[in-house]
C-alpha positions in Angstrom: -27.2 79.7 -45.6 -29.1 83.1 -45.9 -27.4 86.1 -44.4 -30.0 86.4 -41.7 -29.0 82.8 -40.5 -32.3 81.1 -41.5 -31.7 77.7 -43.2 -34.3 77.0 -45.8 -34.1 73.3 -44.8 -35.7 74.3 -41.4 -38.7 75.9 -42.8 -42.1 74.4 -41.9 -43.5 72.0 -44.4 -46.3 69.4 -44.4 -44.0 66.9 -46.0 -40.9 67.5 -43.8 -41.7 68.7 -40.3 -39.3 71.3 -39.2 -37.3 70.9 -35.9 -35.8 74.0 -34.4 -33.1 73.8 -31.8 -32.3 76.6 -29.6 -30.2 77.4 -26.5 -31.0 80.2 -24.2 -28.5 82.9 -23.0 -25.6 81.7 -20.9 -22.5 79.5 -21.0 -23.7 75.9 -22.1 -20.4 74.3 -23.0 -20.6 71.8 -25.7 -24.0 71.5 -27.5 -24.9 69.1 -30.2 -27.6 69.8 -32.8 -29.1 66.6 -33.7 -32.3 67.3 -35.4 -34.7 64.2 -35.2 -33.8 61.7 -32.2 -35.7 58.5 -31.9 -35.9 55.9 -29.1 -34.3 57.7 -26.3 -33.4 55.5 -23.2 -32.1 57.3 -20.1 -30.6 55.0 -17.5 -31.3 51.2 -17.4 -34.6 49.1 -17.1 -32.8 47.0 -14.5 -34.4 43.8 -13.0 -38.0 43.1 -13.4 -40.3 43.2 -10.4 -40.9 39.4 -10.9 -37.2 38.7 -10.9 -36.7 40.7 -7.7 -39.7 39.0 -6.0 -38.4 35.5 -6.9 -34.6 35.8 -7.7 -33.4 32.3 -6.9 -33.0 29.3 -9.2 -32.1 26.2 -7.3 -31.4 22.7 -8.9 -30.7 19.7 -6.8 -29.4 16.3 -7.7 -27.9 13.4 -5.7 -24.3 12.6 -6.4 -23.8 9.0 -7.6 -22.0 7.0 -4.9 -20.9 3.6 -4.2 -24.4 2.3 -3.4 -27.9 2.6 -4.7 -30.9 2.1 -2.4 -34.3 0.9 -3.6 -37.3 0.8 -1.1 -40.1 -1.6 -1.2 -42.9 0.7 -2.3 -45.9 0.4 -4.7 -44.3 0.7 -7.1 -40.7 0.2 -5.9 -38.5 3.4 -6.2 -35.0 4.6 -5.8 -34.4 6.7 -2.6 -31.5 8.6 -1.3 -29.9 7.1 1.8 -28.3 8.6 4.8 -25.0 10.2 4.0 -25.7 10.7 0.2 -24.3 13.8 -1.2 -27.0 16.3 -2.5 -25.6 18.9 -4.9 -27.5 22.2 -4.7 -26.9 24.5 -7.6 -27.9 28.1 -6.9 -28.1 30.9 -9.4 -30.0 34.2 -9.7 -32.5 35.5 -12.2 -31.2 39.1 -11.5 -28.5 40.9 -12.9 -27.7 42.5 -9.4 -26.2 40.3 -6.8 -28.4 38.4 -4.4 -27.0 37.7 -0.9 -27.7 34.3 0.4 -28.1 34.7 4.2 -28.6 31.0 5.3 -30.0 27.6 4.6 -32.4 25.7 6.9 -33.3 21.9 6.7 -36.9 21.3 7.6 -38.4 18.0 8.3 -41.7 17.4 6.7 -42.6 14.0 8.0 -41.0 10.8 9.5 -42.1 7.2 9.0 -40.8 3.7 10.0 -38.2 2.3 7.5 -39.6 0.0 4.8 -37.8 -3.0 3.4 -35.0 -2.0 1.0 -32.2 -3.4 -1.1 -28.8 -1.9 -1.5 -26.5 -2.3 -4.6 -22.8 -2.0 -3.8 -20.6 -1.0 -6.7 -16.8 -1.1 -7.4 -15.2 2.3 -7.5 -16.8 5.6 -6.7 -16.3 9.4 -6.7 -14.8 11.4 -4.0 -16.8 14.5 -3.3 -16.4 17.4 -1.0 -19.0 17.7 1.7 -19.2 21.3 3.0 -22.6 21.1 4.8 -24.3 18.4 6.8 -27.4 18.1 9.0 -28.6 15.5 11.6 -32.3 14.7 10.9 -32.5 12.6 14.0 -32.9 16.0 15.8 -36.3 17.5 16.3 -34.9 20.7 14.9 -32.1 19.8 12.6 -29.6 22.5 11.9 -27.2 23.0 9.0 -23.5 22.6 9.9 -20.8 24.1 7.8 -17.7 21.8 7.4 -15.8 24.6 5.7 -16.9 28.2 4.8 -20.3 29.2 6.1 -23.0 31.6 5.0 -23.3 34.3 3.7 -22.6 33.8 0.0 -23.5 35.9 -3.1 -25.0 34.9 -6.5 -26.0 36.6 -9.6 -26.9 35.8 -13.2 -23.2 35.3 -13.9 -21.9 34.2 -10.5 -23.3 30.9 -9.1 -22.7 28.8 -6.1 -22.8 25.1 -5.6 -23.4 23.5 -2.2 -22.9 19.9 -1.1 -25.4 18.9 1.5 -25.1 15.7 3.3 -28.0 14.7 5.5 -28.0 11.9 8.1 -30.7 9.9 9.8 -30.4 6.7 11.8 -33.7 5.3 12.6 -36.7 6.6 10.5 -37.3 7.5 6.9 -37.5 11.3 6.6 -39.2 13.7 4.2 -37.4 17.0 4.1 -36.8 20.2 2.2 -34.5 23.3 2.4 -35.4 26.9 2.9 -33.0 29.4 1.5 -33.1 32.9 3.0 -31.8 35.8 0.7 -31.6 39.5 0.5 -31.7 41.5 -2.9 -32.2 45.3 -3.3 -32.7 45.7 0.4 -35.6 43.2 0.5 -35.5 39.9 2.2 -37.2 36.6 1.1 -37.1 32.8 1.3 -36.9 30.1 -1.5 -38.2 26.6 -0.7 -35.9 24.0 -2.2 -37.7 20.6 -2.7 -38.3 17.8 -5.3 -40.6 19.5 -7.7 -43.1 20.5 -5.0 -42.6 17.2 -3.0 -40.2 16.6 0.0 -37.0 14.9 -0.7 -36.7 11.4 0.8 -34.0 10.0 3.1 -33.5 6.4 4.1 -31.8 5.3 7.4 -29.4 2.8 5.7 -27.9 1.8 9.1 -31.2 -0.1 9.9 -30.2 -2.5 7.1 -27.3 -3.5 9.2 -29.1 -3.6 12.5 -32.3 -5.3 11.4 -31.7 -7.9 8.8 -35.6 -8.4 8.1 -35.5 -5.0 6.4 -32.6 -6.0 4.1 -33.3 -7.9 0.9 -29.6 -9.0 1.0 -28.6 -7.6 -2.3 -24.9 -6.7 -2.7 -23.0 -6.3 -6.1 -26.0 -8.1 -7.7 -29.7 -7.8 -7.1 -31.6 -10.7 -5.9 -34.9 -11.9 -7.7 -38.0 -10.2 -6.5 -36.1 -7.2 -4.8 -37.4 -3.7 -5.3 -34.7 -2.8 -7.9 -35.6 -6.0 -10.0 -39.3 -5.2 -9.8 -38.8 -1.6 -10.8 -36.7 -2.5 -13.8 -39.4 -5.1 -14.8 -41.9 -2.2 -15.0 -39.8 -0.7 -17.6 -38.4 2.1 -15.4 -34.7 2.8 -15.2 -33.2 1.9 -11.9 -30.7 4.8 -12.3 -31.3 8.6 -12.7 -29.6 10.3 -15.7 -26.4 12.0 -14.6 -26.2 15.8 -14.2 -24.3 17.9 -16.5 -25.2 15.5 -19.4 -23.9 17.8 -22.1 -20.4 18.1 -20.4 -20.4 14.3 -19.8 -21.0 13.7 -23.3 -18.3 16.1 -24.6 -15.8 14.2 -22.4 -17.0 10.8 -23.7 -16.7 12.1 -27.3 -13.1 13.1 -26.9 -12.1 10.3 -24.4 -9.4 8.9 -26.6 -7.4 12.2 -26.3 -4.6 11.8 -23.9 -3.4 15.4 -23.5 -3.3 17.2 -21.1 -3.0 15.3 -18.0 -5.8 17.1 -16.4 -8.2 15.9 -19.2 -7.1 12.3 -18.5 -8.1 12.8 -15.0 -11.6 14.1 -16.2 -11.9 11.0 -18.3 -11.2 8.7 -15.3 -13.7 10.6 -13.3 -16.2 10.1 -16.0 -15.5 6.3 -16.1 -16.1 6.3 -12.3 -19.3 8.2 -12.7 -20.6 5.8 -15.2 -19.7 2.9 -13.0 -21.3 4.5 -10.0 -24.5 5.4 -11.9 -24.9 1.8 -13.2 -24.1 2.5 -16.9 -21.8 -0.5 -17.3 -22.3 -1.0 -21.1 -21.5 2.5 -22.0 -18.6 2.6 -19.6 -17.1 -0.6 -21.0 -17.3 0.9 -24.6 -15.7 4.2 -23.5 -13.1 2.3 -21.5 -12.2 0.2 -24.4 -11.6 3.1 -26.7 -9.7 4.9 -24.1 -7.5 1.9 -23.2 -6.6 1.5 -27.0 -5.8 5.2 -27.5 -3.9 5.7 -24.3 -2.0 2.6 -24.6 -0.8 3.6 -28.1 0.1 7.1 -27.0 1.3 6.6 -23.5 2.2 2.9 -23.3 0.5 -0.1 -21.8 2.3 0.3 -18.5 1.5 4.0 -18.0 -0.3 4.6 -14.7 -3.3 6.1 -16.4 -3.6 3.3 -19.1 -3.4 0.9 -16.3 -6.1 2.9 -14.4 -8.5 2.5 -17.4 -7.7 -1.2 -17.8 -8.8 -1.7 -14.1 -12.0 0.2 -14.8 -12.7 -1.8 -17.9 -12.3 -5.1 -15.9 -14.8 -3.8 -13.4 -17.3 -3.0 -16.1 -16.9 -6.6 -17.5 -17.4 -7.9 -14.0 -20.7 -6.0 -13.6 -21.8 -7.3 -17.1 -21.2 -10.8 -16.0 -18.2 -11.4 -18.3 -16.2 -13.1 -15.3 -13.6 -14.8 -17.2 -12.6 -11.7 -19.2 -12.7 -9.6 -16.2 -10.5 -12.0 -14.2 -8.0 -12.2 -17.0 -7.9 -8.4 -17.4 -7.6 -7.9 -13.6 -4.7 -10.4 -13.5 -2.8 -8.6 -16.4 -3.5 -5.2 -14.8 -2.3 -6.4 -11.4 1.0 -7.9 -12.8 1.7 -4.8 -14.8 1.2 -2.5 -11.9 3.5 -4.6 -9.7 6.2 -4.2 -12.4 5.6 -0.6 -13.3 4.4 1.0 -10.0 5.6 -1.4 -7.3 3.7 -3.8 -5.0 3.0 -1.1 -2.5 1.4 1.4 -4.8 -2.3 2.3 -4.1 -3.2 1.3 -7.6 -1.5 -2.0 -7.3 -3.3 -2.7 -4.0 -6.7 -1.8 -5.7 -5.9 -4.3 -8.5 -4.9 -7.1 -6.0 -8.3 -6.6 -4.3 -10.2 -6.7 -7.5 -8.4 -9.7 -8.7 -9.1 -11.4 -5.5 -12.8 -10.6 -5.9 -13.1 -11.8 -9.5 -11.3 -15.0 -8.7 -13.7 -15.7 -5.8 -16.7 -15.2 -8.1 -15.3 -17.2 -10.8 -13.8 -20.2 -8.9 -14.7 -19.7 -5.2 -12.2 -19.3 -2.3 -8.8 -20.5 -3.0 -5.2 -20.3 -1.7 -4.4 -17.6 -4.2 -7.4 -15.5 -3.1 -6.4 -15.9 0.6 -2.8 -14.9 -0.2 -4.0 -11.9 -2.1 -6.4 -10.8 0.7 -3.9 -11.2 3.5 -1.2 -9.5 1.5 -3.3 -6.5 0.5 -4.4 -5.9 4.0 -0.9 -6.0 5.3 0.5 -3.7 2.7 -2.4 -1.3 3.0 -1.8 -1.1 6.8 1.9 -0.4 6.2 1.4 2.2 3.5 -1.8 3.9 4.3 -2.5 3.3 7.9 -5.0 1.3 10.0 -7.8 3.7 9.6 -7.5 4.5 5.9 -10.7 3.7 4.0 -8.9 1.4 1.6 -7.3 -0.5 4.6 -10.9 -0.8 6.0 -12.1 -2.2 2.7 -9.3 -4.7 2.6 -10.1 -5.8 6.2 -13.8 -6.2 5.5 -13.0 -8.3 2.4 -10.8 -10.6 4.4 -13.5 -10.9 7.0 -16.0 -12.1 4.4 -13.3 -14.4 3.0 -13.1 -16.0 6.5 -16.9 -16.5 6.5 -16.8 -18.3 3.2 -14.0 -20.3 4.6 -16.3 -21.4 7.3 -14.2 -19.7 10.0 -16.6 -17.3 11.8 -14.3 -16.8 14.7 -11.6 -15.3 12.5 -14.2 -13.4 10.7 -15.6 -12.0 13.9 -12.1 -10.8 15.0 -11.3 -9.0 11.8 -14.7 -7.5 11.2 -15.2 -6.3 14.8 -11.9 -4.4 14.6 -12.9 -3.1 11.1 -16.2 -1.9 12.3 -14.8 -0.1 15.2 -12.3 1.7 13.1 -14.8 2.5 10.3 -17.4 3.9 12.6 -14.7 6.4 13.9 -12.9 7.0 10.5 -15.6 7.2 7.9 -18.9 7.3 9.9 -21.8 4.9 10.5 -23.4 5.6 7.1 -20.5 4.7 4.9 -20.9 1.5 2.9 -17.7 0.1 4.3 -19.1 0.5 7.9 -22.4 -1.0 6.9 -20.8 -4.0 5.2 -18.6 -4.6 8.2 -21.5 -4.5 10.6 -23.5 -7.0 8.3 -20.6 -9.3 8.1 -20.1 -9.2 11.9 -23.7 -10.0 12.5 -23.3 -13.0 10.3 -20.2 -14.1 12.1 -21.8 -13.9 15.6 -24.9 -15.7 14.3 -22.7 -18.5 12.9 -20.8 -18.8 16.2 -23.9 -18.9 18.2 -25.7 -21.4 15.9 
């Protein structure tokens, strides 16, 4: 450097433009001389105007349940029924938090119920139900069964709501309106079925007005809406949500540790059963039964739980003899390993009775199983437990098959009264009890 402090490297040049940095008089603390600085960004770009104007992403699916309902439309279509659980997944497009202020159900239209058929399945998924709404009301309101609004979501913090709408007399088209606040600005997001209202069917009318019911139960009848829909080449079940997660569990279903993973596998098997994927479910269940039987033992509770589910799949696939043999084996193993009063044993007893009835018709063994299952369930779980109610309804239907409508009426009337109070009018158990009671009364009056 020259004595006068000038650096030749900073002299002006056409090839290398000079940059001079200078600081005026005064105390400036630490100063960095940087020369050329490119792409300077001060602060943050933040959320875009478009994201702030429409910050909510909402996805809705109907949780698979013990039943599927198909309405007699042109073409026939699957429809959610009163009491079905609608899962609402809410996330934000913005990095900053969006406050969710409230959720409003809105009735778009009402119409008289059309004919429909209901498929009833074995097994099911227990789902929390934090919110509900009564669509019989002219102005339905959202009712929180647990924590209520407000909530908060962001791009990394999502919320999932379980919404259970109810209706008793009319088909309803409906949507939800979600109020929110972001960056001090309020707004509303409409949640619907891709621009169309969600549909809801009053399943109770199928018990009250038999002319609307095709009469399907565990198997569809020829000409019913579900059969016609399948004949058109359209699947009668919707693909399950979280497909990738589901497939990942299926791919590793043979793993037996940890215990929490086994519970997930059992949930997946229930999901496949409830969503009508019997062939896939049977394939997965066979793999799991072999793997868990080898690792945990054939009498382990979880191995037996898989065996029971596999037998259920075989029953749905029409393999009645195999299903009956496996139900019998599972029942005997559960009695030895878990005891006659264990909830799993009671389930196996009921399933064995069902398979024997389908294969051979009513018999003394079936009657013994039905009566004993109801007696034990009442003692272990109580009169109003859902499994006890199922056992009572099963016994009532057996009385109908035996040609004893008076005994059927006594059992089913009590079961219906308890079910309406314990599980609600829209539960499949309640509807089945009501249908059976109507048949018993009709037989007595005939």
